[in-house]
Every structure is written in structure tokens, then in C-alpha cells.
Short mmCIF file of the C-alpha atoms (twelve columns), coordinates in Angstrom:
data_MODEL
# 
_entry.id   MODEL 
# 
loop_
_atom_site.group_PDB 
_atom_site.id 
_atom_site.type_symbol 
_atom_site.label_atom_id 
_atom_site.label_alt_id 
_atom_site.label_comp_id 
_atom_site.label_asym_id 
_atom_site.label_seq_id 
_atom_site.Cartn_x 
_atom_site.Cartn_y 
_atom_site.Cartn_z 
_atom_site.pdbx_PDB_model_num 
ATOM 1   C CA . MET A 1   -0.033  0.068  0.450   1 
ATOM 2   C CA . PRO A 2   1.279   3.100  -1.108  1 
ATOM 3   C CA . GLY A 3   2.564   5.823  1.805   1 
ATOM 4   C CA . PRO A 4   0.205   8.644  2.712   1 
ATOM 5   C CA . TRP A 5   2.135   11.389 1.341   1 
ATOM 6   C CA . LYS A 6   2.269   9.355  -2.506  1 
ATOM 7   C CA . ILE A 7   -2.408  9.484  -1.801  1 
ATOM 8   C CA . ALA A 8   -2.183  12.773 -0.664  1 
ATOM 9   C CA . ILE A 9   -0.019  13.712 -3.900  1 
ATOM 10  C CA . ARG A 10  -2.420  11.756 -6.260  1 
ATOM 11  C CA . CYS A 11  -5.784  13.023 -5.018  1 
ATOM 12  C CA . VAL A 12  -4.709  16.503 -5.034  1 
ATOM 13  C CA . THR A 13  -2.184  16.862 -8.138  1 
ATOM 14  C CA . PRO A 14  -4.848  15.572 -10.933 1 
ATOM 15  C CA . ILE A 15  -6.426  18.498 -10.611 1 
ATOM 16  C CA . GLY A 16  -3.479  21.212 -10.446 1 
ATOM 17  C CA . SER A 17  -2.566  21.943 -7.374  1 
ATOM 18  C CA . TYR A 18  0.574   21.399 -6.921  1 
ATOM 19  C CA . ALA A 19  1.464   23.922 -3.860  1 
ATOM 20  C CA . ASP A 20  -1.839  22.323 -2.116  1 
ATOM 21  C CA . ALA A 21  0.283   18.593 -2.778  1 
ATOM 22  C CA . ARG A 22  3.215   19.498 -1.411  1 
ATOM 23  C CA . HIS A 23  1.548   21.177 1.675   1 
ATOM 24  C CA . THR A 24  -0.682  18.234 2.387   1 
ATOM 25  C CA . SER A 25  2.360   15.639 1.989   1 
ATOM 26  C CA . THR A 26  4.460   16.932 4.006   1 
ATOM 27  C CA . HIS A 27  1.820   16.787 6.795   1 
ATOM 28  C CA . VAL A 28  -0.506  13.497 6.251   1 
ATOM 29  C CA . PRO A 29  3.048   10.828 7.018   1 
ATOM 30  C CA . THR A 30  2.205   11.908 10.767  1 
ATOM 31  C CA . GLN A 31  -1.434  11.000 10.395  1 
ATOM 32  C CA . PRO A 32  -2.947  7.009  9.049   1 
ATOM 33  C CA . VAL A 33  -4.207  6.809  5.805   1 
ATOM 34  C CA . ASN A 34  -7.449  7.386  5.722   1 
ATOM 35  C CA . LEU A 35  -8.384  7.176  1.589   1 
ATOM 36  C CA . ALA A 36  -12.132 9.013  2.429   1 
ATOM 37  C CA . THR A 37  -10.619 12.131 3.559   1 
ATOM 38  C CA . ALA A 38  -8.671  12.262 1.088   1 
ATOM 39  C CA . PHE A 39  -11.599 11.547 -1.493  1 
ATOM 40  C CA . LEU A 40  -13.515 14.085 0.253   1 
ATOM 41  C CA . ASN A 41  -10.539 16.909 -0.104  1 
ATOM 42  C CA . ARG A 42  -10.586 16.700 -3.415  1 
ATOM 43  C CA . ALA A 43  -14.052 16.436 -3.840  1 
ATOM 44  C CA . ASN A 44  -14.270 19.427 -2.130  1 
ATOM 45  C CA . THR A 45  -11.697 20.967 -4.351  1 
ATOM 46  C CA . TYR A 46  -13.166 20.196 -7.467  1 
ATOM 47  C CA . ALA A 47  -16.341 21.869 -6.034  1 
ATOM 48  C CA . ARG A 48  -14.310 25.107 -5.388  1 
ATOM 49  C CA . ARG A 49  -13.341 25.103 -9.134  1 
ATOM 50  C CA . THR A 50  -17.586 24.548 -10.182 1 
ATOM 51  C CA . GLN A 51  -15.925 20.837 -11.526 1 
ATOM 52  C CA . TYR A 52  -19.563 19.404 -10.073 1 
ATOM 53  C CA . GLU A 53  -19.093 16.017 -11.629 1 
ATOM 54  C CA . LYS A 54  -16.197 15.000 -10.741 1 
ATOM 55  C CA . ALA A 55  -16.542 16.537 -7.568  1 
ATOM 56  C CA . PHE A 56  -19.558 14.107 -6.669  1 
ATOM 57  C CA . ALA A 57  -17.713 11.066 -8.370  1 
ATOM 58  C CA . ASP A 58  -15.263 12.028 -5.365  1 
ATOM 59  C CA . TYR A 59  -18.035 12.525 -2.893  1 
ATOM 60  C CA . LYS A 60  -19.672 8.666  -3.985  1 
ATOM 61  C CA . ARG A 61  -16.217 7.003  -2.930  1 
ATOM 62  C CA . ALA A 62  -15.539 9.044  0.144   1 
ATOM 63  C CA . LEU A 63  -19.066 7.733  1.027   1 
ATOM 64  C CA . GLU A 64  -18.259 4.242  -0.115  1 
ATOM 65  C CA . LEU A 65  -14.864 3.998  2.597   1 
ATOM 66  C CA . ASP A 66  -16.939 5.808  5.134   1 
ATOM 67  C CA . PRO A 67  -20.650 5.357  5.088   1 
ATOM 68  C CA . SER A 68  -20.953 7.219  8.764   1 
ATOM 69  C CA . ASN A 69  -18.761 10.301 8.040   1 
ATOM 70  C CA . ALA A 70  -21.346 12.809 8.144   1 
ATOM 71  C CA . LEU A 71  -19.028 15.754 6.737   1 
ATOM 72  C CA . ILE A 72  -19.191 14.209 3.520   1 
ATOM 73  C CA . PRO A 73  -22.821 14.448 2.710   1 
ATOM 74  C CA . TYR A 74  -22.876 17.955 3.955   1 
ATOM 75  C CA . ASN A 75  -20.350 18.426 1.805   1 
ATOM 76  C CA . VAL A 76  -22.450 17.037 -1.327  1 
ATOM 77  C CA . GLY A 77  -24.778 19.326 0.121   1 
ATOM 78  C CA . ASN A 78  -23.094 22.295 -0.263  1 
ATOM 79  C CA . ALA A 79  -21.761 21.334 -3.562  1 
ATOM 80  C CA . TYR A 80  -25.709 20.941 -4.851  1 
ATOM 81  C CA . LEU A 81  -26.731 24.298 -3.610  1 
ATOM 82  C CA . ASP A 82  -23.200 26.006 -4.916  1 
ATOM 83  C CA . SER A 83  -24.552 24.241 -8.113  1 
ATOM 84  C CA . GLY A 84  -28.524 25.343 -7.930  1 
ATOM 85  C CA . GLN A 85  -29.762 22.389 -7.172  1 
ATOM 86  C CA . PRO A 86  -31.960 22.332 -3.594  1 
ATOM 87  C CA . ALA A 87  -33.498 19.834 -4.176  1 
ATOM 88  C CA . LEU A 88  -30.694 17.320 -4.261  1 
ATOM 89  C CA . ALA A 89  -29.351 19.944 -0.740  1 
ATOM 90  C CA . VAL A 90  -31.586 18.573 1.275   1 
ATOM 91  C CA . GLU A 91  -31.599 14.745 0.919   1 
ATOM 92  C CA . ALA A 92  -27.913 15.432 1.931   1 
ATOM 93  C CA . PHE A 93  -28.373 17.708 4.654   1 
ATOM 94  C CA . SER A 94  -31.042 15.461 6.057   1 
ATOM 95  C CA . ARG A 95  -28.257 12.710 5.736   1 
ATOM 96  C CA . ALA A 96  -25.671 14.696 7.349   1 
ATOM 97  C CA . VAL A 97  -28.209 15.218 10.003  1 
ATOM 98  C CA . SER A 98  -29.263 11.740 10.516  1 
ATOM 99  C CA . LEU A 99  -25.714 10.783 11.121  1 
ATOM 100 C CA . ASP A 100 -25.033 13.531 13.798  1 
ATOM 101 C CA . ALA A 101 -28.691 15.119 15.577  1 
ATOM 102 C CA . GLY A 102 -26.244 17.637 16.785  1 
ATOM 103 C CA . PHE A 103 -24.719 18.914 13.420  1 
ATOM 104 C CA . ALA A 104 -25.879 22.593 13.517  1 
ATOM 105 C CA . LEU A 105 -24.873 23.635 10.722  1 
ATOM 106 C CA . ALA A 106 -26.169 20.904 8.388   1 
ATOM 107 C CA . TYR A 107 -29.479 21.795 10.336  1 
ATOM 108 C CA . PHE A 108 -28.700 25.732 8.547   1 
ATOM 109 C CA . ASN A 109 -28.284 24.914 5.022   1 
ATOM 110 C CA . ARG A 110 -30.611 22.697 4.760   1 
ATOM 111 C CA . GLY A 111 -32.909 25.559 5.901   1 
ATOM 112 C CA . ILE A 112 -31.038 27.686 3.055   1 
ATOM 113 C CA . ALA A 113 -31.663 24.560 0.427   1 
ATOM 114 C CA . HIS A 114 -35.722 24.998 1.702   1 
ATOM 115 C CA . LYS A 115 -35.787 28.697 1.609   1 
ATOM 116 C CA . ARG A 116 -34.482 28.639 -2.022  1 
ATOM 117 C CA . LEU A 117 -37.673 25.735 -3.057  1 
ATOM 118 C CA . GLY A 118 -39.733 28.283 -0.896  1 
ATOM 119 C CA . ASP A 119 -40.422 25.905 1.821   1 
ATOM 120 C CA . SER A 120 -40.563 28.770 4.407   1 
ATOM 121 C CA . SER A 121 -41.764 26.460 7.279   1 
ATOM 122 C CA . GLY A 122 -38.958 24.085 6.624   1 
ATOM 123 C CA . ALA A 123 -36.487 26.450 6.748   1 
ATOM 124 C CA . ASP A 124 -38.008 28.171 9.503   1 
ATOM 125 C CA . ALA A 125 -37.355 24.452 11.674  1 
ATOM 126 C CA . ASP A 126 -34.046 24.191 10.363  1 
ATOM 127 C CA . PHE A 127 -32.951 27.927 11.770  1 
ATOM 128 C CA . ARG A 128 -34.450 27.294 15.322  1 
ATOM 129 C CA . ARG A 129 -32.684 23.910 15.225  1 
ATOM 130 C CA . THR A 130 -29.687 25.644 14.564  1 
ATOM 131 C CA . LEU A 131 -30.116 28.027 16.819  1 
ATOM 132 C CA . GLU A 132 -31.039 25.241 19.789  1 
ATOM 133 C CA . LEU A 133 -27.741 23.102 19.000  1 
ATOM 134 C CA . ASP A 134 -25.750 26.961 18.712  1 
ATOM 135 C CA . PRO A 135 -27.341 29.107 20.606  1 
ATOM 136 C CA . THR A 136 -24.876 31.535 19.158  1 
ATOM 137 C CA . ALA A 137 -25.751 31.079 15.974  1 
ATOM 138 C CA . GLU A 138 -25.992 34.665 14.900  1 
ATOM 139 C CA . HIS A 139 -26.477 33.390 10.921  1 
ATOM 140 C CA . ALA A 140 -29.547 31.192 12.042  1 
ATOM 141 C CA . ARG A 141 -31.480 34.171 14.006  1 
ATOM 142 C CA . LYS A 142 -31.113 36.880 11.299  1 
ATOM 143 C CA . GLN A 143 -32.498 33.738 8.423   1 
ATOM 144 C CA . LEU A 144 -35.369 34.140 11.153  1 
ATOM 145 C CA . GLY A 145 -35.123 37.683 11.403  1 
ATOM 146 C CA . GLN A 146 -35.801 37.686 7.682   1 
ATOM 147 C CA . ALA A 147 -38.753 35.666 7.166   1 
ATOM 148 C CA . SER A 148 -40.569 37.059 9.771   1 
ATOM 149 C CA . HIS A 149 -40.223 41.118 8.793   1 
ATOM 150 C CA . ALA A 150 -40.734 39.677 5.200   1 
ATOM 151 C CA . VAL A 151 -44.233 38.379 6.383   1 
ATOM 152 C CA . ARG A 152 -44.814 41.346 8.222   1 
ATOM 153 C CA . SER A 153 -43.956 44.155 5.569   1 
ATOM 154 C CA . CYS A 154 -46.047 42.964 2.639   1 
ATOM 155 C CA . ASP A 155 -48.826 41.864 3.742   1 
ATOM 156 C CA . PRO A 156 -50.137 41.858 7.452   1 
ATOM 157 C CA . ALA A 157 -53.262 40.747 7.142   1 
ATOM 158 C CA . ASN A 158 -51.974 37.655 5.848   1 
ATOM 159 C CA . ARG A 159 -48.722 36.162 8.021   1 
ATOM 160 C CA . ARG A 160 -48.714 32.385 6.169   1 
ATOM 161 C CA . PHE A 161 -47.770 33.456 2.727   1 
ATOM 162 C CA . LEU A 162 -44.267 32.275 1.625   1 
ATOM 163 C CA . VAL A 163 -41.418 34.011 1.716   1 
ATOM 164 C CA . ARG A 164 -40.592 33.179 -1.744  1 
ATOM 165 C CA . ASP A 165 -44.025 36.069 -2.217  1 
ATOM 166 C CA . TRP A 166 -42.693 38.108 -0.239  1 
ATOM 167 C CA . TYR A 167 -40.378 38.812 -2.492  1 
ATOM 168 C CA . ALA A 168 -42.389 38.801 -5.432  1 
ATOM 169 C CA . CYS A 169 -44.701 41.776 -3.960  1 
ATOM 170 C CA . LYS A 170 -40.926 43.657 -3.215  1 
ATOM 171 C CA . ARG A 171 -40.208 43.177 -6.487  1 
ATOM 172 C CA . ASP A 172 -43.746 44.349 -8.603  1 
ATOM 173 C CA . GLY A 173 -43.241 47.264 -5.639  1 
ATOM 174 C CA . GLU A 174 -46.449 47.015 -3.177  1 
# 
């Protein structure tokens, strides 16, 4: 089996990041070999470069190697969000929170995905859960504040319509 430094270089250099490979190769030998993490890191690099097809292939490999790691579906969800696929992001974040029920950031990002789908109740529930797990999560508090402001500012008589309706009435000048 190749040494950890060779695995790191193989996983990073195919995407043209010699500096990352060099840095990784000097730090990995002190750590045990973990191919799932190597694939996850390479997938994240692909995703940052908007090479989603390659990223999803590496995420799949990482999940096959370590199906109990909540960080993998969490990162898959982030890639789906970034690539404009919020419905698939909700599924990925749901898997992450099923693996780690205390993963506040996964709840928050799932809330963002729900919000992009126009599901304000799902988004609010996830933002509230984020705050339960991490009371210092100001980003979740802001999202909840925006949603409640959205309902109040457009039509105070009807507090049940969706946030996307608020954006529509703001766009139309109401």
C-alpha cells in the first residue's frame, strides 16, 4: 500500500494544485491513511472550482469508504446548493443530520436549501433547530428575522404566505 504522502499527492495533483499537494504531503505522514478524507478533500477542491461532476464522483467514493461520516453528505449538500440544486441539497443535508443529530451547520444549510425551494416552514424549523444546538448562531437568527420581517412587511393581514411571495411583492413594488 502506498504511503500517506503518495495518496495525498495522487488525490491533489490531478487537479493541478501542486502547492496543495506539497503542503499535504508534508503534513499527512504523521496521520493514519484515510482514503475517505483524501477523496472528500479532493471533491471539495473540485467543487470550489465548479467541477461538480468530478466532485460528485469523489464524494460518492468517500461515502462508499466511510458511510458514517456526516461531513461527507454535508459537503455534498453544499455542492448541490452551489450548483443550483436545492432539492438534492435538502436530501444530502438530511442524511448528514441523520448521521449526526447535533450538526448545527447542516441544519442551517438545509434551512437555506428549503428557503431556496420556497419552503419557509421547513426553513424556519431548521433555523430554529440550529439555534437550539448553537444559541450563538447569529446567521440562523438573521435568517429567522428576515422571514418574519418578510411576512410582516408585505401583507400584515396574511402572515401565512411564503417568503418567496414576499420577494415577489417586493419586486412588484407592493
